[in-house]
TORKOL-4160 file (C-alpha; in steps of 0.2 Angstrom, whole numbers, padded with zeros to 4 digits, m for minus):
264
<pt num="1" X="0842" Y="m0564" Z="0937"/>
<pt num="2" X="0842" Y="m0551" Z="0924"/>
<pt num="3" X="0853" Y="m0540" Z="0935"/>
<pt num="4" X="0865" Y="m0554" Z="0936"/>
<pt num="5" X="0866" Y="m0556" Z="0918"/>
<pt num="6" X="0869" Y="m0538" Z="0915"/>
<pt num="7" X="0883" Y="m0538" Z="0928"/>
<pt num="8" X="0891" Y="m0552" Z="0919"/>
<pt num="9" X="0890" Y="m0543" Z="0902"/>
<pt num="10" X="0899" Y="m0528" Z="0910"/>
<pt num="11" X="0913" Y="m0538" Z="0917"/>
<pt num="12" X="0916" Y="m0552" Z="0904"/>
<pt num="13" X="0933" Y="m0560" Z="0903"/>
<pt num="14" X="0939" Y="m0560" Z="0884"/>
<pt num="15" X="0952" Y="m0572" Z="0877"/>
<pt num="16" X="0964" Y="m0563" Z="0866"/>
<pt num="17" X="0971" Y="m0573" Z="0852"/>
<pt num="18" X="0988" Y="m0565" Z="0852"/>
<pt num="19" X="0990" Y="m0565" Z="0871"/>
<pt num="20" X="0979" Y="m0580" Z="0877"/>
<pt num="21" X="0986" Y="m0580" Z="0894"/>
<pt num="22" X="0981" Y="m0562" Z="0897"/>
<pt num="23" X="0967" Y="m0556" Z="0909"/>
<pt num="24" X="0957" Y="m0545" Z="0898"/>
<pt num="25" X="0940" Y="m0538" Z="0903"/>
<pt num="26" X="0926" Y="m0530" Z="0893"/>
<pt num="27" X="0908" Y="m0524" Z="0893"/>
<pt num="28" X="0899" Y="m0534" Z="0880"/>
<pt num="29" X="0885" Y="m0521" Z="0879"/>
<pt num="30" X="0898" Y="m0510" Z="0870"/>
<pt num="31" X="0902" Y="m0512" Z="0851"/>
<pt num="32" X="0920" Y="m0510" Z="0854"/>
<pt num="33" X="0921" Y="m0527" Z="0862"/>
<pt num="34" X="0911" Y="m0537" Z="0850"/>
<pt num="35" X="0925" Y="m0542" Z="0838"/>
<pt num="36" X="0937" Y="m0546" Z="0853"/>
<pt num="37" X="0923" Y="m0557" Z="0860"/>
<pt num="38" X="0920" Y="m0566" Z="0844"/>
<pt num="39" X="0938" Y="m0567" Z="0836"/>
<pt num="40" X="0950" Y="m0563" Z="0850"/>
<pt num="41" X="0956" Y="m0549" Z="0840"/>
<pt num="42" X="0951" Y="m0536" Z="0827"/>
<pt num="43" X="0952" Y="m0545" Z="0811"/>
<pt num="44" X="0953" Y="m0530" Z="0800"/>
<pt num="45" X="0969" Y="m0525" Z="0809"/>
<pt num="46" X="0977" Y="m0542" Z="0813"/>
<pt num="47" X="0991" Y="m0540" Z="0800"/>
<pt num="48" X="0997" Y="m0524" Z="0807"/>
<pt num="49" X="0996" Y="m0532" Z="0825"/>
<pt num="50" X="1007" Y="m0546" Z="0819"/>
<pt num="51" X="1019" Y="m0535" Z="0810"/>
<pt num="52" X="1021" Y="m0525" Z="0826"/>
<pt num="53" X="1024" Y="m0540" Z="0836"/>
<pt num="54" X="1037" Y="m0546" Z="0823"/>
<pt num="55" X="1048" Y="m0530" Z="0824"/>
<pt num="56" X="1047" Y="m0528" Z="0843"/>
<pt num="57" X="1060" Y="m0535" Z="0854"/>
<pt num="58" X="1061" Y="m0539" Z="0873"/>
<pt num="59" X="1066" Y="m0523" Z="0882"/>
<pt num="60" X="1059" Y="m0511" Z="0870"/>
<pt num="61" X="1049" Y="m0496" Z="0875"/>
<pt num="62" X="1032" Y="m0493" Z="0866"/>
<pt num="63" X="1021" Y="m0478" Z="0866"/>
<pt num="64" X="1003" Y="m0482" Z="0863"/>
<pt num="65" X="0995" Y="m0466" Z="0858"/>
<pt num="66" X="0977" Y="m0468" Z="0858"/>
<pt num="67" X="0977" Y="m0483" Z="0868"/>
<pt num="68" X="0958" Y="m0485" Z="0869"/>
<pt num="69" X="0952" Y="m0500" Z="0880"/>
<pt num="70" X="0970" Y="m0507" Z="0881"/>
<pt num="71" X="0970" Y="m0521" Z="0868"/>
<pt num="72" X="0985" Y="m0516" Z="0859"/>
<pt num="73" X="0994" Y="m0510" Z="0875"/>
<pt num="74" X="0992" Y="m0528" Z="0882"/>
<pt num="75" X="0998" Y="m0535" Z="0865"/>
<pt num="76" X="1014" Y="m0524" Z="0866"/>
<pt num="77" X="1017" Y="m0527" Z="0884"/>
<pt num="78" X="1017" Y="m0546" Z="0881"/>
<pt num="79" X="1029" Y="m0543" Z="0866"/>
<pt num="80" X="1042" Y="m0532" Z="0875"/>
<pt num="81" X="1042" Y="m0543" Z="0891"/>
<pt num="82" X="1047" Y="m0539" Z="0908"/>
<pt num="83" X="1062" Y="m0529" Z="0903"/>
<pt num="84" X="1052" Y="m0517" Z="0892"/>
<pt num="85" X="1039" Y="m0504" Z="0895"/>
<pt num="86" X="1023" Y="m0498" Z="0887"/>
<pt num="87" X="1016" Y="m0480" Z="0890"/>
<pt num="88" X="0998" Y="m0479" Z="0885"/>
<pt num="89" X="0990" Y="m0462" Z="0882"/>
<pt num="90" X="0971" Y="m0461" Z="0882"/>
<pt num="91" X="0960" Y="m0445" Z="0886"/>
<pt num="92" X="0943" Y="m0454" Z="0885"/>
<pt num="93" X="0937" Y="m0457" Z="0903"/>
<pt num="94" X="0925" Y="m0471" Z="0896"/>
<pt num="95" X="0940" Y="m0480" Z="0888"/>
<pt num="96" X="0952" Y="m0477" Z="0903"/>
<pt num="97" X="0940" Y="m0487" Z="0914"/>
<pt num="98" X="0945" Y="m0502" Z="0904"/>
<pt num="99" X="0962" Y="m0497" Z="0899"/>
<pt num="100" X="0967" Y="m0495" Z="0918"/>
<pt num="101" X="0959" Y="m0512" Z="0922"/>
<pt num="102" X="0966" Y="m0522" Z="0908"/>
<pt num="103" X="0984" Y="m0515" Z="0911"/>
<pt num="104" X="0984" Y="m0517" Z="0929"/>
<pt num="105" X="0991" Y="m0535" Z="0927"/>
<pt num="106" X="1006" Y="m0529" Z="0918"/>
<pt num="107" X="1019" Y="m0520" Z="0929"/>
<pt num="108" X="1028" Y="m0513" Z="0914"/>
<pt num="109" X="1012" Y="m0504" Z="0908"/>
<pt num="110" X="1009" Y="m0485" Z="0912"/>
<pt num="111" X="0993" Y="m0476" Z="0909"/>
<pt num="112" X="0993" Y="m0457" Z="0905"/>
<pt num="113" X="0975" Y="m0451" Z="0904"/>
<pt num="114" X="0979" Y="m0437" Z="0892"/>
<pt num="115" X="0977" Y="m0433" Z="0874"/>
<pt num="116" X="0993" Y="m0432" Z="0864"/>
<pt num="117" X="0994" Y="m0416" Z="0854"/>
<pt num="118" X="1006" Y="m0401" Z="0850"/>
<pt num="119" X="1004" Y="m0392" Z="0866"/>
<pt num="120" X="1004" Y="m0395" Z="0884"/>
<pt num="121" X="0988" Y="m0390" Z="0894"/>
<pt num="122" X="0971" Y="m0395" Z="0888"/>
<pt num="123" X="0960" Y="m0398" Z="0873"/>
<pt num="124" X="0942" Y="m0402" Z="0868"/>
<pt num="125" X="0938" Y="m0420" Z="0866"/>
<pt num="126" X="0923" Y="m0428" Z="0858"/>
<pt num="127" X="0918" Y="m0444" Z="0866"/>
<pt num="128" X="0909" Y="m0454" Z="0853"/>
<pt num="129" X="0896" Y="m0467" Z="0857"/>
<pt num="130" X="0907" Y="m0479" Z="0847"/>
<pt num="131" X="0922" Y="m0478" Z="0858"/>
<pt num="132" X="0935" Y="m0481" Z="0844"/>
<pt num="133" X="0929" Y="m0465" Z="0835"/>
<pt num="134" X="0931" Y="m0453" Z="0849"/>
<pt num="135" X="0943" Y="m0439" Z="0845"/>
<pt num="136" X="0951" Y="m0422" Z="0849"/>
<pt num="137" X="0941" Y="m0408" Z="0841"/>
<pt num="138" X="0945" Y="m0390" Z="0836"/>
<pt num="139" X="0929" Y="m0386" Z="0826"/>
<pt num="140" X="0912" Y="m0394" Z="0823"/>
<pt num="141" X="0908" Y="m0411" Z="0832"/>
<pt num="142" X="0904" Y="m0426" Z="0822"/>
<pt num="143" X="0887" Y="m0429" Z="0831"/>
<pt num="144" X="0878" Y="m0417" Z="0842"/>
<pt num="145" X="0873" Y="m0431" Z="0853"/>
<pt num="146" X="0891" Y="m0435" Z="0857"/>
<pt num="147" X="0898" Y="m0428" Z="0873"/>
<pt num="148" X="0912" Y="m0414" Z="0871"/>
<pt num="149" X="0923" Y="m0411" Z="0886"/>
<pt num="150" X="0939" Y="m0403" Z="0890"/>
<pt num="151" X="0953" Y="m0415" Z="0894"/>
<pt num="152" X="0972" Y="m0414" Z="0899"/>
<pt num="153" X="0984" Y="m0414" Z="0884"/>
<pt num="154" X="1003" Y="m0417" Z="0883"/>
<pt num="155" X="1016" Y="m0419" Z="0869"/>
<pt num="156" X="1028" Y="m0433" Z="0867"/>
<pt num="157" X="1043" Y="m0421" Z="0868"/>
<pt num="158" X="1037" Y="m0416" Z="0885"/>
<pt num="159" X="1034" Y="m0434" Z="0890"/>
<pt num="160" X="1052" Y="m0439" Z="0886"/>
<pt num="161" X="1059" Y="m0423" Z="0893"/>
<pt num="162" X="1050" Y="m0427" Z="0910"/>
<pt num="163" X="1060" Y="m0443" Z="0912"/>
<pt num="164" X="1051" Y="m0456" Z="0903"/>
<pt num="165" X="1062" Y="m0467" Z="0892"/>
<pt num="166" X="1062" Y="m0463" Z="0873"/>
<pt num="167" X="1052" Y="m0476" Z="0863"/>
<pt num="168" X="1058" Y="m0488" Z="0850"/>
<pt num="169" X="1040" Y="m0489" Z="0843"/>
<pt num="170" X="1026" Y="m0477" Z="0843"/>
<pt num="171" X="1008" Y="m0482" Z="0838"/>
<pt num="172" X="0997" Y="m0467" Z="0834"/>
<pt num="173" X="0978" Y="m0470" Z="0832"/>
<pt num="174" X="0971" Y="m0452" Z="0835"/>
<pt num="175" X="0957" Y="m0451" Z="0822"/>
<pt num="176" X="0964" Y="m0437" Z="0811"/>
<pt num="177" X="0975" Y="m0428" Z="0824"/>
<pt num="178" X="0991" Y="m0436" Z="0818"/>
<pt num="179" X="0999" Y="m0419" Z="0812"/>
<pt num="180" X="0997" Y="m0412" Z="0829"/>
<pt num="181" X="1006" Y="m0427" Z="0837"/>
<pt num="182" X="1020" Y="m0426" Z="0825"/>
<pt num="183" X="1022" Y="m0407" Z="0829"/>
<pt num="184" X="1023" Y="m0411" Z="0847"/>
<pt num="185" X="1036" Y="m0424" Z="0845"/>
<pt num="186" X="1049" Y="m0415" Z="0834"/>
<pt num="187" X="1063" Y="m0416" Z="0846"/>
<pt num="188" X="1060" Y="m0434" Z="0850"/>
<pt num="189" X="1058" Y="m0439" Z="0832"/>
<pt num="190" X="1074" Y="m0431" Z="0827"/>
<pt num="191" X="1085" Y="m0438" Z="0842"/>
<pt num="192" X="1078" Y="m0455" Z="0844"/>
<pt num="193" X="1069" Y="m0459" Z="0827"/>
<pt num="194" X="1057" Y="m0473" Z="0833"/>
<pt num="195" X="1047" Y="m0484" Z="0822"/>
<pt num="196" X="1030" Y="m0476" Z="0819"/>
<pt num="197" X="1013" Y="m0484" Z="0814"/>
<pt num="198" X="1000" Y="m0471" Z="0810"/>
<pt num="199" X="0983" Y="m0469" Z="0801"/>
<pt num="200" X="0979" Y="m0459" Z="0785"/>
<pt num="201" X="0961" Y="m0461" Z="0779"/>
<pt num="202" X="0964" Y="m0453" Z="0761"/>
<pt num="203" X="0978" Y="m0447" Z="0750"/>
<pt num="204" X="0977" Y="m0429" Z="0756"/>
<pt num="205" X="0980" Y="m0435" Z="0774"/>
<pt num="206" X="0994" Y="m0447" Z="0769"/>
<pt num="207" X="1003" Y="m0433" Z="0759"/>
<pt num="208" X="1002" Y="m0422" Z="0774"/>
<pt num="209" X="1009" Y="m0435" Z="0786"/>
<pt num="210" X="1023" Y="m0439" Z="0774"/>
<pt num="211" X="1027" Y="m0421" Z="0772"/>
<pt num="212" X="1027" Y="m0418" Z="0791"/>
<pt num="213" X="1039" Y="m0432" Z="0794"/>
<pt num="214" X="1051" Y="m0428" Z="0780"/>
<pt num="215" X="1052" Y="m0411" Z="0786"/>
<pt num="216" X="1056" Y="m0416" Z="0804"/>
<pt num="217" X="1068" Y="m0430" Z="0799"/>
<pt num="218" X="1072" Y="m0428" Z="0781"/>
<pt num="219" X="1083" Y="m0443" Z="0778"/>
<pt num="220" X="1078" Y="m0455" Z="0791"/>
<pt num="221" X="1062" Y="m0464" Z="0787"/>
<pt num="222" X="1056" Y="m0476" Z="0773"/>
<pt num="223" X="1037" Y="m0478" Z="0772"/>
<pt num="224" X="1026" Y="m0493" Z="0769"/>
<pt num="225" X="1008" Y="m0497" Z="0768"/>
<pt num="226" X="1000" Y="m0511" Z="0778"/>
<pt num="227" X="0990" Y="m0524" Z="0768"/>
<pt num="228" X="0976" Y="m0535" Z="0775"/>
<pt num="229" X="0989" Y="m0549" Z="0775"/>
<pt num="230" X="1007" Y="m0552" Z="0770"/>
<pt num="231" X="1022" Y="m0541" Z="0768"/>
<pt num="232" X="1020" Y="m0522" Z="0768"/>
<pt num="233" X="1017" Y="m0513" Z="0752"/>
<pt num="234" X="1024" Y="m0497" Z="0744"/>
<pt num="235" X="1017" Y="m0482" Z="0753"/>
<pt num="236" X="1006" Y="m0477" Z="0738"/>
<pt num="237" X="1000" Y="m0494" Z="0733"/>
<pt num="238" X="0982" Y="m0496" Z="0730"/>
<pt num="239" X="0970" Y="m0511" Z="0730"/>
<pt num="240" X="0957" Y="m0520" Z="0739"/>
<pt num="241" X="0969" Y="m0528" Z="0751"/>
<pt num="242" X="0976" Y="m0511" Z="0757"/>
<pt num="243" X="0972" Y="m0504" Z="0774"/>
<pt num="244" X="0973" Y="m0486" Z="0780"/>
<pt num="245" X="0988" Y="m0489" Z="0791"/>
<pt num="246" X="1006" Y="m0485" Z="0787"/>
<pt num="247" X="1024" Y="m0488" Z="0795"/>
<pt num="248" X="1037" Y="m0475" Z="0795"/>
<pt num="249" X="1053" Y="m0486" Z="0797"/>
<pt num="250" X="1070" Y="m0478" Z="0802"/>
<pt num="251" X="1086" Y="m0484" Z="0795"/>
<pt num="252" X="1091" Y="m0492" Z="0812"/>
<pt num="253" X="1076" Y="m0503" Z="0811"/>
<pt num="254" X="1076" Y="m0510" Z="0793"/>
<pt num="255" X="1084" Y="m0526" Z="0799"/>
<pt num="256" X="1070" Y="m0529" Z="0811"/>
<pt num="257" X="1057" Y="m0529" Z="0796"/>
<pt num="258" X="1067" Y="m0540" Z="0785"/>
<pt num="259" X="1056" Y="m0549" Z="0772"/>
<pt num="260" X="1041" Y="m0538" Z="0778"/>
<pt num="261" X="1048" Y="m0525" Z="0766"/>
<pt num="262" X="1047" Y="m0535" Z="0750"/>
<pt num="263" X="1037" Y="m0524" Z="0738"/>
<pt num="264" X="1028" Y="m0531" Z="0723"/>
C-alpha cells in the first residue's frame, strides 16, 4: 500500500491554471512541484507568465533557456500554437526527466539537454537539492552536499547557425549566468533582436546585464521591470511589488506590449 502511494506521488498529474488541458506530470516528493500542485502555477511569477502569453503570437519561436521541469515550456507551446516552436534548454539530468515527459505531448517542443553559455563544449554544473536553484558554476559551489557534474554546453549563436529558427522571444533563467548567455548570443541578438526576459537579483547584476545588452545592440532595446501584478515598471523602479525579472523589448515588439508599457 505504501509502495503504491509513493508511486502515485512520483507520477502525479498536475492541473496547470494557464493550460488546463495540458498533460503535466510531477513528483510531489520534490519541492519544485508544491506550488504547481496547490495553485496550478507559481504565484510569485504569475504576472510575468501572463505578460509573456500576452505578447506571444501564434507561429512564434521561443527559446526557453533554463527550462527546468517544463512548466514554462508548456505554457509557451500552448501560446504559440501548432505553427510555432519552443526550444527548451536544460542541463540538469534530474530536471530533464520531467521536462522530456511534460513536453512529449507537444510536437512543437524540442528539448536540448545542454547548458547555454558563451562557449560550445562543456561546463561544470551544480545540481541543487532544490531543482530550481541548480546552476552553472565556475568557482565554489553553494552547498558541498550538492552534486557537481560536467555537462554539455552550447551557445545561442551556435544553435541558430546550426539550423534552428531564430526566436522572437527568449526566456533566460540561469541563476546568475546571464552575461555568459548574452555573450554567446551576440550575433543572434544583433541580427534578430528577440524579446528577452531575464533575471537580476540585485542592482549590480542588473547594471551588468543592461550594459552587456546595450553594448551588443546599442539602440535596439527598451528595458522594463516586472511587477507582481499589473503593467511593467521602469527598469529602476523600486517597491514591495517589484520582482527580480526584467524584459528587454526591441523596437519591433513595442506594439505587442501596448498598455503593459505604461509607467507610473
